[in-house]
TORKOL-4160 file (C-alpha; in steps of 0.2 Angstrom, whole numbers, padded with zeros to 4 digits, m for minus):
425
<pt num="1" X="0218" Y="m0215" Z="m0220"/>
<pt num="2" X="0200" Y="m0213" Z="m0214"/>
<pt num="3" X="0191" Y="m0198" Z="m0220"/>
<pt num="4" X="0180" Y="m0190" Z="m0206"/>
<pt num="5" X="0161" Y="m0190" Z="m0209"/>
<pt num="6" X="0156" Y="m0171" Z="m0210"/>
<pt num="7" X="0138" Y="m0174" Z="m0206"/>
<pt num="8" X="0130" Y="m0169" Z="m0190"/>
<pt num="9" X="0130" Y="m0182" Z="m0176"/>
<pt num="10" X="0113" Y="m0188" Z="m0169"/>
<pt num="11" X="0110" Y="m0188" Z="m0151"/>
<pt num="12" X="0116" Y="m0204" Z="m0142"/>
<pt num="13" X="0105" Y="m0212" Z="m0129"/>
<pt num="14" X="0115" Y="m0221" Z="m0115"/>
<pt num="15" X="0103" Y="m0236" Z="m0113"/>
<pt num="16" X="0114" Y="m0245" Z="m0101"/>
<pt num="17" X="0113" Y="m0231" Z="m0088"/>
<pt num="18" X="0097" Y="m0235" Z="m0077"/>
<pt num="19" X="0089" Y="m0221" Z="m0067"/>
<pt num="20" X="0070" Y="m0223" Z="m0063"/>
<pt num="21" X="0059" Y="m0211" Z="m0072"/>
<pt num="22" X="0074" Y="m0204" Z="m0082"/>
<pt num="23" X="0084" Y="m0206" Z="m0098"/>
<pt num="24" X="0102" Y="m0204" Z="m0100"/>
<pt num="25" X="0109" Y="m0196" Z="m0116"/>
<pt num="26" X="0125" Y="m0188" Z="m0122"/>
<pt num="27" X="0121" Y="m0170" Z="m0128"/>
<pt num="28" X="0128" Y="m0166" Z="m0145"/>
<pt num="29" X="0142" Y="m0153" Z="m0144"/>
<pt num="30" X="0139" Y="m0136" Z="m0150"/>
<pt num="31" X="0150" Y="m0140" Z="m0166"/>
<pt num="32" X="0138" Y="m0154" Z="m0170"/>
<pt num="33" X="0151" Y="m0168" Z="m0168"/>
<pt num="34" X="0156" Y="m0179" Z="m0154"/>
<pt num="35" X="0174" Y="m0181" Z="m0150"/>
<pt num="36" X="0181" Y="m0197" Z="m0159"/>
<pt num="37" X="0192" Y="m0211" Z="m0154"/>
<pt num="38" X="0206" Y="m0218" Z="m0165"/>
<pt num="39" X="0193" Y="m0228" Z="m0175"/>
<pt num="40" X="0183" Y="m0212" Z="m0178"/>
<pt num="41" X="0169" Y="m0218" Z="m0167"/>
<pt num="42" X="0159" Y="m0205" Z="m0156"/>
<pt num="43" X="0166" Y="m0204" Z="m0139"/>
<pt num="44" X="0155" Y="m0192" Z="m0129"/>
<pt num="45" X="0163" Y="m0185" Z="m0113"/>
<pt num="46" X="0147" Y="m0178" Z="m0105"/>
<pt num="47" X="0130" Y="m0185" Z="m0101"/>
<pt num="48" X="0113" Y="m0178" Z="m0095"/>
<pt num="49" X="0098" Y="m0186" Z="m0087"/>
<pt num="50" X="0081" Y="m0180" Z="m0092"/>
<pt num="51" X="0063" Y="m0185" Z="m0090"/>
<pt num="52" X="0057" Y="m0201" Z="m0099"/>
<pt num="53" X="0043" Y="m0191" Z="m0106"/>
<pt num="54" X="0051" Y="m0175" Z="m0114"/>
<pt num="55" X="0037" Y="m0173" Z="m0126"/>
<pt num="56" X="0026" Y="m0167" Z="m0111"/>
<pt num="57" X="0026" Y="m0150" Z="m0104"/>
<pt num="58" X="0036" Y="m0148" Z="m0088"/>
<pt num="59" X="0026" Y="m0146" Z="m0072"/>
<pt num="60" X="0031" Y="m0140" Z="m0055"/>
<pt num="61" X="0030" Y="m0153" Z="m0042"/>
<pt num="62" X="0018" Y="m0146" Z="m0028"/>
<pt num="63" X="0026" Y="m0142" Z="m0011"/>
<pt num="64" X="0044" Y="m0146" Z="m0017"/>
<pt num="65" X="0052" Y="m0129" Z="m0017"/>
<pt num="66" X="0047" Y="m0112" Z="m0010"/>
<pt num="67" X="0043" Y="m0099" Z="m0023"/>
<pt num="68" X="0060" Y="m0091" Z="m0021"/>
<pt num="69" X="0070" Y="m0107" Z="m0023"/>
<pt num="70" X="0059" Y="m0112" Z="m0038"/>
<pt num="71" X="0062" Y="m0095" Z="m0047"/>
<pt num="72" X="0081" Y="m0097" Z="m0043"/>
<pt num="73" X="0081" Y="m0115" Z="m0050"/>
<pt num="74" X="0073" Y="m0111" Z="m0067"/>
<pt num="75" X="0080" Y="m0094" Z="m0071"/>
<pt num="76" X="0097" Y="m0101" Z="m0077"/>
<pt num="77" X="0109" Y="m0116" Z="m0076"/>
<pt num="78" X="0118" Y="m0119" Z="m0060"/>
<pt num="79" X="0134" Y="m0128" Z="m0055"/>
<pt num="80" X="0131" Y="m0143" Z="m0043"/>
<pt num="81" X="0141" Y="m0135" Z="m0029"/>
<pt num="82" X="0129" Y="m0120" Z="m0030"/>
<pt num="83" X="0114" Y="m0131" Z="m0030"/>
<pt num="84" X="0120" Y="m0141" Z="m0015"/>
<pt num="85" X="0124" Y="m0126" Z="m0005"/>
<pt num="86" X="0107" Y="m0119" Z="m0008"/>
<pt num="87" X="0096" Y="m0134" Z="m0006"/>
<pt num="88" X="0107" Y="m0143" Z="0007"/>
<pt num="89" X="0106" Y="m0162" Z="0010"/>
<pt num="90" X="0090" Y="m0164" Z="0000"/>
<pt num="91" X="0098" Y="m0157" Z="m0015"/>
<pt num="92" X="0099" Y="m0173" Z="m0025"/>
<pt num="93" X="0082" Y="m0179" Z="m0020"/>
<pt num="94" X="0074" Y="m0162" Z="m0026"/>
<pt num="95" X="0084" Y="m0161" Z="m0042"/>
<pt num="96" X="0080" Y="m0179" Z="m0047"/>
<pt num="97" X="0061" Y="m0175" Z="m0043"/>
<pt num="98" X="0062" Y="m0159" Z="m0054"/>
<pt num="99" X="0070" Y="m0169" Z="m0068"/>
<pt num="100" X="0057" Y="m0183" Z="m0068"/>
<pt num="101" X="0044" Y="m0168" Z="m0069"/>
<pt num="102" X="0053" Y="m0162" Z="m0085"/>
<pt num="103" X="0058" Y="m0146" Z="m0076"/>
<pt num="104" X="0077" Y="m0148" Z="m0077"/>
<pt num="105" X="0090" Y="m0159" Z="m0084"/>
<pt num="106" X="0105" Y="m0165" Z="m0074"/>
<pt num="107" X="0123" Y="m0164" Z="m0082"/>
<pt num="108" X="0137" Y="m0176" Z="m0078"/>
<pt num="109" X="0155" Y="m0180" Z="m0083"/>
<pt num="110" X="0157" Y="m0197" Z="m0091"/>
<pt num="111" X="0170" Y="m0208" Z="m0083"/>
<pt num="112" X="0172" Y="m0221" Z="m0097"/>
<pt num="113" X="0154" Y="m0227" Z="m0100"/>
<pt num="114" X="0147" Y="m0222" Z="m0082"/>
<pt num="115" X="0141" Y="m0206" Z="m0074"/>
<pt num="116" X="0153" Y="m0197" Z="m0062"/>
<pt num="117" X="0148" Y="m0200" Z="m0044"/>
<pt num="118" X="0140" Y="m0182" Z="m0043"/>
<pt num="119" X="0132" Y="m0171" Z="m0055"/>
<pt num="120" X="0141" Y="m0156" Z="m0063"/>
<pt num="121" X="0127" Y="m0144" Z="m0068"/>
<pt num="122" X="0108" Y="m0142" Z="m0068"/>
<pt num="123" X="0099" Y="m0135" Z="m0083"/>
<pt num="124" X="0082" Y="m0128" Z="m0082"/>
<pt num="125" X="0069" Y="m0132" Z="m0096"/>
<pt num="126" X="0070" Y="m0118" Z="m0109"/>
<pt num="127" X="0052" Y="m0114" Z="m0108"/>
<pt num="128" X="0053" Y="m0112" Z="m0089"/>
<pt num="129" X="0068" Y="m0101" Z="m0091"/>
<pt num="130" X="0060" Y="m0090" Z="m0104"/>
<pt num="131" X="0045" Y="m0088" Z="m0093"/>
<pt num="132" X="0055" Y="m0084" Z="m0078"/>
<pt num="133" X="0065" Y="m0071" Z="m0088"/>
<pt num="134" X="0049" Y="m0063" Z="m0094"/>
<pt num="135" X="0042" Y="m0063" Z="m0076"/>
<pt num="136" X="0058" Y="m0054" Z="m0070"/>
<pt num="137" X="0058" Y="m0042" Z="m0084"/>
<pt num="138" X="0039" Y="m0038" Z="m0080"/>
<pt num="139" X="0044" Y="m0036" Z="m0062"/>
<pt num="140" X="0058" Y="m0025" Z="m0066"/>
<pt num="141" X="0047" Y="m0014" Z="m0077"/>
<pt num="142" X="0034" Y="m0014" Z="m0063"/>
<pt num="143" X="0047" Y="m0008" Z="m0051"/>
<pt num="144" X="0053" Y="0006" Z="m0062"/>
<pt num="145" X="0035" Y="0012" Z="m0065"/>
<pt num="146" X="0032" Y="0011" Z="m0046"/>
<pt num="147" X="0048" Y="0021" Z="m0042"/>
<pt num="148" X="0043" Y="0034" Z="m0055"/>
<pt num="149" X="0026" Y="0035" Z="m0048"/>
<pt num="150" X="0033" Y="0036" Z="m0030"/>
<pt num="151" X="0044" Y="0050" Z="m0035"/>
<pt num="152" X="0030" Y="0060" Z="m0043"/>
<pt num="153" X="0019" Y="0058" Z="m0027"/>
<pt num="154" X="0033" Y="0062" Z="m0016"/>
<pt num="155" X="0036" Y="0079" Z="m0025"/>
<pt num="156" X="0017" Y="0082" Z="m0024"/>
<pt num="157" X="0015" Y="0078" Z="m0005"/>
<pt num="158" X="0032" Y="0083" Z="0002"/>
<pt num="159" X="0025" Y="0100" Z="0009"/>
<pt num="160" X="0009" Y="0093" Z="0016"/>
<pt num="161" X="0015" Y="0076" Z="0022"/>
<pt num="162" X="0034" Y="0075" Z="0023"/>
<pt num="163" X="0033" Y="0058" Z="0032"/>
<pt num="164" X="0023" Y="0051" Z="0017"/>
<pt num="165" X="0036" Y="0058" Z="0005"/>
<pt num="166" X="0050" Y="0050" Z="0015"/>
<pt num="167" X="0041" Y="0033" Z="0015"/>
<pt num="168" X="0039" Y="0034" Z="m0004"/>
<pt num="169" X="0058" Y="0033" Z="m0005"/>
<pt num="170" X="0061" Y="0021" Z="0009"/>
<pt num="171" X="0059" Y="0005" Z="0000"/>
<pt num="172" X="0061" Y="m0002" Z="m0017"/>
<pt num="173" X="0053" Y="m0019" Z="m0013"/>
<pt num="174" X="0039" Y="m0020" Z="m0026"/>
<pt num="175" X="0025" Y="m0027" Z="m0014"/>
<pt num="176" X="0029" Y="m0014" Z="0000"/>
<pt num="177" X="0032" Y="0000" Z="m0012"/>
<pt num="178" X="0015" Y="m0004" Z="m0021"/>
<pt num="179" X="0005" Y="m0002" Z="m0005"/>
<pt num="180" X="0014" Y="0014" Z="m0001"/>
<pt num="181" X="0010" Y="0021" Z="m0018"/>
<pt num="182" X="m0008" Y="0015" Z="m0016"/>
<pt num="183" X="m0009" Y="0024" Z="0000"/>
<pt num="184" X="0000" Y="0040" Z="m0006"/>
<pt num="185" X="m0011" Y="0041" Z="m0021"/>
<pt num="186" X="m0027" Y="0040" Z="m0011"/>
<pt num="187" X="m0020" Y="0053" Z="0001"/>
<pt num="188" X="m0016" Y="0064" Z="m0014"/>
<pt num="189" X="m0034" Y="0062" Z="m0021"/>
<pt num="190" X="m0042" Y="0064" Z="m0004"/>
<pt num="191" X="m0049" Y="0046" Z="m0004"/>
<pt num="192" X="m0055" Y="0040" Z="0013"/>
<pt num="193" X="m0058" Y="0022" Z="0017"/>
<pt num="194" X="m0070" Y="0015" Z="0029"/>
<pt num="195" X="m0057" Y="0003" Z="0036"/>
<pt num="196" X="m0040" Y="m0006" Z="0033"/>
<pt num="197" X="m0050" Y="m0020" Z="0026"/>
<pt num="198" X="m0059" Y="m0008" Z="0014"/>
<pt num="199" X="m0043" Y="m0001" Z="0008"/>
<pt num="200" X="m0035" Y="m0018" Z="0005"/>
<pt num="201" X="m0051" Y="m0024" Z="m0004"/>
<pt num="202" X="m0051" Y="m0009" Z="m0015"/>
<pt num="203" X="m0033" Y="m0011" Z="m0021"/>
<pt num="204" X="m0031" Y="m0030" Z="m0020"/>
<pt num="205" X="m0048" Y="m0037" Z="m0022"/>
<pt num="206" X="m0045" Y="m0047" Z="m0006"/>
<pt num="207" X="m0047" Y="m0041" Z="0011"/>
<pt num="208" X="m0033" Y="m0053" Z="0018"/>
<pt num="209" X="m0020" Y="m0048" Z="0005"/>
<pt num="210" X="m0011" Y="m0036" Z="0017"/>
<pt num="211" X="m0019" Y="m0035" Z="0034"/>
<pt num="212" X="m0004" Y="m0026" Z="0041"/>
<pt num="213" X="m0004" Y="m0012" Z="0029"/>
<pt num="214" X="m0007" Y="0001" Z="0043"/>
<pt num="215" X="0009" Y="m0005" Z="0052"/>
<pt num="216" X="0019" Y="m0005" Z="0036"/>
<pt num="217" X="0014" Y="0013" Z="0032"/>
<pt num="218" X="0018" Y="0018" Z="0050"/>
<pt num="219" X="0035" Y="0009" Z="0050"/>
<pt num="220" X="0040" Y="0017" Z="0034"/>
<pt num="221" X="0036" Y="0035" Z="0040"/>
<pt num="222" X="0018" Y="0039" Z="0037"/>
<pt num="223" X="0012" Y="0052" Z="0049"/>
<pt num="224" X="m0002" Y="0046" Z="0061"/>
<pt num="225" X="m0013" Y="0060" Z="0054"/>
<pt num="226" X="m0010" Y="0054" Z="0036"/>
<pt num="227" X="m0015" Y="0036" Z="0041"/>
<pt num="228" X="m0030" Y="0043" Z="0050"/>
<pt num="229" X="m0034" Y="0054" Z="0035"/>
<pt num="230" X="m0035" Y="0038" Z="0024"/>
<pt num="231" X="m0047" Y="0030" Z="0036"/>
<pt num="232" X="m0034" Y="0017" Z="0041"/>
<pt num="233" X="m0034" Y="0019" Z="0060"/>
<pt num="234" X="m0039" Y="0003" Z="0067"/>
<pt num="235" X="m0052" Y="0012" Z="0078"/>
<pt num="236" X="m0056" Y="0030" Z="0074"/>
<pt num="237" X="m0058" Y="0043" Z="0088"/>
<pt num="238" X="m0070" Y="0057" Z="0090"/>
<pt num="239" X="m0067" Y="0071" Z="0102"/>
<pt num="240" X="m0082" Y="0079" Z="0111"/>
<pt num="241" X="m0084" Y="0093" Z="0123"/>
<pt num="242" X="m0098" Y="0104" Z="0130"/>
<pt num="243" X="m0116" Y="0098" Z="0133"/>
<pt num="244" X="m0115" Y="0082" Z="0123"/>
<pt num="245" X="m0120" Y="0065" Z="0129"/>
<pt num="246" X="m0116" Y="0048" Z="0122"/>
<pt num="247" X="m0128" Y="0033" Z="0121"/>
<pt num="248" X="m0122" Y="0015" Z="0119"/>
<pt num="249" X="m0137" Y="0004" Z="0120"/>
<pt num="250" X="m0146" Y="0007" Z="0137"/>
<pt num="251" X="m0130" Y="0016" Z="0144"/>
<pt num="252" X="m0129" Y="0035" Z="0144"/>
<pt num="253" X="m0112" Y="0043" Z="0146"/>
<pt num="254" X="m0112" Y="0062" Z="0151"/>
<pt num="255" X="m0094" Y="0069" Z="0151"/>
<pt num="256" X="m0100" Y="0087" Z="0150"/>
<pt num="257" X="m0095" Y="0091" Z="0169"/>
<pt num="258" X="m0077" Y="0088" Z="0164"/>
<pt num="259" X="m0067" Y="0099" Z="0153"/>
<pt num="260" X="m0066" Y="0093" Z="0135"/>
<pt num="261" X="m0063" Y="0088" Z="0122"/>
<pt num="262" X="m0063" Y="0070" Z="0127"/>
<pt num="263" X="m0057" Y="0056" Z="0115"/>
<pt num="264" X="m0069" Y="0043" Z="0112"/>
<pt num="265" X="m0063" Y="0027" Z="0103"/>
<pt num="266" X="m0076" Y="0021" Z="0091"/>
<pt num="267" X="m0078" Y="0002" Z="0087"/>
<pt num="268" X="m0088" Y="m0008" Z="0074"/>
<pt num="269" X="m0093" Y="m0019" Z="0089"/>
<pt num="270" X="m0102" Y="m0006" Z="0098"/>
<pt num="271" X="m0116" Y="0006" Z="0091"/>
<pt num="272" X="m0114" Y="0024" Z="0098"/>
<pt num="273" X="m0126" Y="0038" Z="0096"/>
<pt num="274" X="m0124" Y="0056" Z="0101"/>
<pt num="275" X="m0136" Y="0068" Z="0110"/>
<pt num="276" X="m0134" Y="0087" Z="0111"/>
<pt num="277" X="m0143" Y="0095" Z="0126"/>
<pt num="278" X="m0158" Y="0105" Z="0120"/>
<pt num="279" X="m0156" Y="0123" Z="0118"/>
<pt num="280" X="m0137" Y="0122" Z="0118"/>
<pt num="281" X="m0135" Y="0133" Z="0102"/>
<pt num="282" X="m0124" Y="0130" Z="0088"/>
<pt num="283" X="m0112" Y="0116" Z="0085"/>
<pt num="284" X="m0093" Y="0119" Z="0082"/>
<pt num="285" X="m0083" Y="0106" Z="0072"/>
<pt num="286" X="m0065" Y="0109" Z="0073"/>
<pt num="287" X="m0049" Y="0101" Z="0066"/>
<pt num="288" X="m0036" Y="0109" Z="0078"/>
<pt num="289" X="m0035" Y="0101" Z="0095"/>
<pt num="290" X="m0027" Y="0115" Z="0104"/>
<pt num="291" X="m0041" Y="0127" Z="0098"/>
<pt num="292" X="m0054" Y="0115" Z="0103"/>
<pt num="293" X="m0047" Y="0114" Z="0120"/>
<pt num="294" X="m0046" Y="0133" Z="0122"/>
<pt num="295" X="m0065" Y="0134" Z="0117"/>
<pt num="296" X="m0070" Y="0121" Z="0129"/>
<pt num="297" X="m0062" Y="0130" Z="0143"/>
<pt num="298" X="m0069" Y="0147" Z="0137"/>
<pt num="299" X="m0087" Y="0141" Z="0135"/>
<pt num="300" X="m0091" Y="0124" Z="0143"/>
<pt num="301" X="m0109" Y="0126" Z="0136"/>
<pt num="302" X="m0103" Y="0126" Z="0118"/>
<pt num="303" X="m0105" Y="0109" Z="0109"/>
<pt num="304" X="m0088" Y="0105" Z="0102"/>
<pt num="305" X="m0083" Y="0090" Z="0091"/>
<pt num="306" X="m0064" Y="0088" Z="0087"/>
<pt num="307" X="m0064" Y="0078" Z="0071"/>
<pt num="308" X="m0046" Y="0071" Z="0072"/>
<pt num="309" X="m0041" Y="0077" Z="0055"/>
<pt num="310" X="m0050" Y="0069" Z="0040"/>
<pt num="311" X="m0065" Y="0060" Z="0048"/>
<pt num="312" X="m0069" Y="0042" Z="0043"/>
<pt num="313" X="m0087" Y="0037" Z="0041"/>
<pt num="314" X="m0091" Y="0032" Z="0059"/>
<pt num="315" X="m0085" Y="0050" Z="0065"/>
<pt num="316" X="m0095" Y="0058" Z="0051"/>
<pt num="317" X="m0111" Y="0049" Z="0056"/>
<pt num="318" X="m0110" Y="0056" Z="0074"/>
<pt num="319" X="m0106" Y="0073" Z="0067"/>
<pt num="320" X="m0122" Y="0073" Z="0056"/>
<pt num="321" X="m0132" Y="0066" Z="0071"/>
<pt num="322" X="m0126" Y="0081" Z="0082"/>
<pt num="323" X="m0129" Y="0094" Z="0068"/>
<pt num="324" X="m0147" Y="0088" Z="0066"/>
<pt num="325" X="m0150" Y="0093" Z="0084"/>
<pt num="326" X="m0143" Y="0111" Z="0083"/>
<pt num="327" X="m0149" Y="0126" Z="0074"/>
<pt num="328" X="m0132" Y="0129" Z="0065"/>
<pt num="329" X="m0115" Y="0121" Z="0063"/>
<pt num="330" X="m0098" Y="0130" Z="0061"/>
<pt num="331" X="m0084" Y="0120" Z="0053"/>
<pt num="332" X="m0066" Y="0126" Z="0057"/>
<pt num="333" X="m0051" Y="0118" Z="0049"/>
<pt num="334" X="m0034" Y="0123" Z="0044"/>
<pt num="335" X="m0033" Y="0134" Z="0028"/>
<pt num="336" X="m0025" Y="0122" Z="0016"/>
<pt num="337" X="m0030" Y="0108" Z="0005"/>
<pt num="338" X="m0032" Y="0096" Z="0019"/>
<pt num="339" X="m0044" Y="0108" Z="0028"/>
<pt num="340" X="m0054" Y="0111" Z="0012"/>
<pt num="341" X="m0056" Y="0092" Z="0010"/>
<pt num="342" X="m0061" Y="0090" Z="0028"/>
<pt num="343" X="m0074" Y="0104" Z="0027"/>
<pt num="344" X="m0081" Y="0098" Z="0011"/>
<pt num="345" X="m0083" Y="0080" Z="0017"/>
<pt num="346" X="m0092" Y="0086" Z="0033"/>
<pt num="347" X="m0103" Y="0099" Z="0023"/>
<pt num="348" X="m0108" Y="0086" Z="0010"/>
<pt num="349" X="m0114" Y="0074" Z="0023"/>
<pt num="350" X="m0125" Y="0086" Z="0033"/>
<pt num="351" X="m0143" Y="0085" Z="0030"/>
<pt num="352" X="m0151" Y="0096" Z="0017"/>
<pt num="353" X="m0157" Y="0113" Z="0024"/>
<pt num="354" X="m0143" Y="0112" Z="0038"/>
<pt num="355" X="m0137" Y="0130" Z="0042"/>
<pt num="356" X="m0118" Y="0129" Z="0040"/>
<pt num="357" X="m0104" Y="0142" Z="0042"/>
<pt num="358" X="m0087" Y="0137" Z="0035"/>
<pt num="359" X="m0074" Y="0147" Z="0044"/>
<pt num="360" X="m0058" Y="0153" Z="0035"/>
<pt num="361" X="m0045" Y="0155" Z="0048"/>
<pt num="362" X="m0035" Y="0166" Z="0035"/>
<pt num="363" X="m0046" Y="0181" Z="0039"/>
<pt num="364" X="m0038" Y="0183" Z="0056"/>
<pt num="365" X="m0021" Y="0190" Z="0059"/>
<pt num="366" X="m0008" Y="0177" Z="0055"/>
<pt num="367" X="0009" Y="0173" Z="0049"/>
<pt num="368" X="0011" Y="0166" Z="0031"/>
<pt num="369" X="0014" Y="0147" Z="0031"/>
<pt num="370" X="0022" Y="0135" Z="0019"/>
<pt num="371" X="0019" Y="0139" Z="0001"/>
<pt num="372" X="0006" Y="0128" Z="m0008"/>
<pt num="373" X="0013" Y="0115" Z="m0019"/>
<pt num="374" X="0008" Y="0113" Z="m0037"/>
<pt num="375" X="m0001" Y="0098" Z="m0032"/>
<pt num="376" X="m0011" Y="0107" Z="m0018"/>
<pt num="377" X="m0015" Y="0121" Z="m0030"/>
<pt num="378" X="m0022" Y="0109" Z="m0043"/>
<pt num="379" X="m0032" Y="0099" Z="m0031"/>
<pt num="380" X="m0039" Y="0116" Z="m0023"/>
<pt num="381" X="m0044" Y="0122" Z="m0040"/>
<pt num="382" X="m0056" Y="0107" Z="m0041"/>
<pt num="383" X="m0066" Y="0114" Z="m0026"/>
<pt num="384" X="m0067" Y="0132" Z="m0033"/>
<pt num="385" X="m0080" Y="0128" Z="m0045"/>
<pt num="386" X="m0092" Y="0125" Z="m0031"/>
<pt num="387" X="m0105" Y="0139" Z="m0028"/>
<pt num="388" X="m0106" Y="0136" Z="m0009"/>
<pt num="389" X="m0094" Y="0141" Z="0005"/>
<pt num="390" X="m0082" Y="0127" Z="0002"/>
<pt num="391" X="m0079" Y="0134" Z="m0015"/>
<pt num="392" X="m0076" Y="0152" Z="m0008"/>
<pt num="393" X="m0064" Y="0144" Z="0005"/>
<pt num="394" X="m0054" Y="0135" Z="m0008"/>
<pt num="395" X="m0053" Y="0151" Z="m0018"/>
<pt num="396" X="m0047" Y="0161" Z="m0003"/>
<pt num="397" X="m0033" Y="0147" Z="0000"/>
<pt num="398" X="m0027" Y="0149" Z="m0018"/>
<pt num="399" X="m0027" Y="0168" Z="m0018"/>
<pt num="400" X="m0016" Y="0168" Z="m0002"/>
<pt num="401" X="m0005" Y="0154" Z="m0010"/>
<pt num="402" X="0001" Y="0147" Z="0007"/>
<pt num="403" X="m0006" Y="0136" Z="0021"/>
<pt num="404" X="m0012" Y="0142" Z="0038"/>
<pt num="405" X="m0011" Y="0129" Z="0052"/>
<pt num="406" X="m0008" Y="0140" Z="0067"/>
<pt num="407" X="m0017" Y="0137" Z="0084"/>
<pt num="408" X="m0018" Y="0156" Z="0089"/>
<pt num="409" X="m0025" Y="0160" Z="0072"/>
<pt num="410" X="m0039" Y="0147" Z="0073"/>
<pt num="411" X="m0043" Y="0154" Z="0090"/>
<pt num="412" X="m0045" Y="0171" Z="0084"/>
<pt num="413" X="m0055" Y="0167" Z="0069"/>
<pt num="414" X="m0067" Y="0156" Z="0079"/>
<pt num="415" X="m0069" Y="0170" Z="0092"/>
<pt num="416" X="m0073" Y="0182" Z="0078"/>
<pt num="417" X="m0085" Y="0170" Z="0070"/>
<pt num="418" X="m0094" Y="0166" Z="0086"/>
<pt num="419" X="m0098" Y="0184" Z="0089"/>
<pt num="420" X="m0106" Y="0186" Z="0072"/>
<pt num="421" X="m0116" Y="0170" Z="0073"/>
<pt num="422" X="m0134" Y="0173" Z="0079"/>
<pt num="423" X="m0136" Y="0156" Z="0087"/>
<pt num="424" X="m0121" Y="0158" Z="0099"/>
<pt num="425" X="m0124" Y="0165" Z="0116"/>
């Protein structure tokens, strides 16, 4: 009787199987021993093909697979029917190329001393599989972090920007959610970008990383005003009314005979300047369109600029030009966090020595609006330390505890403020 050898078997190379660039071998079973024939000789039943240079690190062949198919191929072993279904008629060519590059080994059943006609399984290189698992874990952690951040931002912004809050929960795709979170975080912090390219450059370091971000945000539910507040409108608008004339090179445009405010689209391809008629009196900058229309109808000789919400730099530039030509400037916004931010942005860009009046529409008769969220209160508190009218405006908003965005209230507050302003009339 033959006594079995209890030592571990060593790997057998199947030298008679010829595949260019590849070596055939019989993997040692998990128990360390090959099956035996009646004479106690190793009798392997499976084989694999691997690169003929297994000592070299695997390298991904350029242009062979998409990133998605590459990640699928190396994340775990796959049966041949699954590989063929995914890669189609080029499956064998692709897999053999990957094997020669050291990325995979190809498993076969042995039929006697020959390989079966088709592979049985494909096994990724352990280092590639481990790296892909680490990448997937990091991506999953990143998604969880993004989702948590998105939920926090949605809670902060729901009262002020319900569409933005909805967008923050509308996708869990890491790339799209990342851009939504970036935009929402900037909105919450009152950040205004000069353009879509500037926004993308700030967050990705590459202006071409996501040139459709404006459409992405709009499709997911961002309000147009929220996109404009971020400075992401492709071409910002300014509304003008009263005795104001525009200059574009040698061209003069005077729309004062027509009732304003008139929407003027600003483009980086055209330089526009603004002229206020001499002796026109004070300049009124207003956030609420309906109130701006009413004032233009009431007094067509009053210079009015409707700032379309949070004004980006091209609009602020024209506002400062107009303010420099008038004895005083009135700023009238909604009485909420957004309004305080708008007023502060404009006030801080006006020339030193400009006479400025910030109108708090809350002093007029009004109905209480939505309660200020905890986020809004926290952000408003940052403005209260200012010793100017912006600080007083923010403190009044906090004392009331609710927002005021009513057209009628704005009209009444403006009418009262104009009567008290020496430069009016």
